[in-house]
C-alpha positions in Angstrom: 151.0 161.3 164.1 153.0 161.9 160.9 151.0 162.2 157.7 152.0 162.7 154.1 149.8 163.3 151.0 150.0 161.5 147.7 148.5 163.0 144.5 148.0 160.8 141.4 146.0 161.0 138.2 142.4 159.8 138.2 141.2 157.6 135.3 141.0 159.2 131.8 137.2 158.8 132.0 137.0 160.6 135.4 139.8 163.1 134.7 141.6 165.2 137.3 143.5 163.8 140.3 143.1 161.8 143.5 144.5 163.2 146.7 145.1 160.6 149.4 146.2 161.2 153.0 148.8 158.6 154.2 149.6 157.9 157.9 153.0 156.8 159.1 152.9 153.3 160.4 156.4 152.6 161.6 158.3 151.5 158.5 155.7 152.5 155.9 152.8 154.9 155.2 149.3 153.5 155.2 147.3 154.8 152.2 143.8 155.9 153.3 142.2 155.2 149.9 138.6 155.1 151.4 138.8 158.8 152.1 140.7 160.0 149.0 139.5 163.2 147.5 138.8 163.7 143.8 140.0 167.0 142.4 139.2 168.3 139.0 141.9 170.9 138.8 145.3 171.9 140.3 143.7 174.5 142.5 141.4 171.9 144.1 144.5 169.6 144.5 146.4 172.3 146.4 143.4 172.9 148.7 143.0 169.2 149.4 146.7 168.8 150.1 146.8 171.8 152.4 143.8 170.5 154.4 145.3 167.0 154.8 148.6 168.3 155.9 147.3 171.1 158.2 144.2 169.5 159.8 143.7 166.5 162.1 143.4 163.2 160.3 141.6 160.1 161.7 144.3 157.5 162.4 142.0 154.7 161.4 140.6 155.8 158.1 142.2 159.0 157.0 139.2 161.2 157.3 140.4 164.8 157.3 138.6 167.0 159.8 137.6 170.5 158.7 139.1 172.4 161.6 142.5 172.4 163.2 141.2 170.4 166.1 139.5 167.1 166.8 136.0 168.6 166.7 133.6 165.9 165.6 135.9 162.9 166.2 133.5 161.5 168.8 130.6 161.3 166.3 132.9 160.2 163.4 134.5 157.4 165.6 131.3 156.1 167.0 129.7 155.8 163.5 132.7 154.4 161.7 135.1 152.7 164.1 133.3 151.6 167.2 133.6 148.0 166.1 137.4 148.3 166.2 137.9 150.0 169.6 135.5 152.1 171.7 135.7 155.8 171.3 136.7 156.3 174.9 139.7 153.9 174.6 140.6 155.3 171.2 140.5 158.9 172.4 142.9 158.1 175.3 145.4 157.0 172.6 144.7 159.6 170.0 144.9 162.5 172.4 148.4 161.3 173.4 149.4 160.6 169.8 149.8 156.9 170.6 147.0 155.3 168.6 149.0 154.1 165.7 151.9 152.8 167.9 149.6 150.9 170.2 147.3 149.5 167.5 150.4 148.2 165.5 151.7 146.5 168.6 148.4 144.6 169.0 148.1 143.3 165.4 
């Protein structure tokens, strides 16, 4: 799964920046705004960008996992995405890097 990260200014009231993971969806990147990270300074931005580019990212919502593996995806999926597709079926696709491709074909 190909990801990119976008960084853009937060509102003047909030200050700082938003960091948003985006997942490649064929001809475009899907912005995962629900899981964007607010950063108050450039150091926090660099850490958030590094994490999003170097850790596993949920292909459904953009949640960035804290390790370089899928540890915790079962709990995350069951609590957040079980209504879309069962964890067992999703994992078969995610583990083969086919989730996005298959889900786009079924829309």
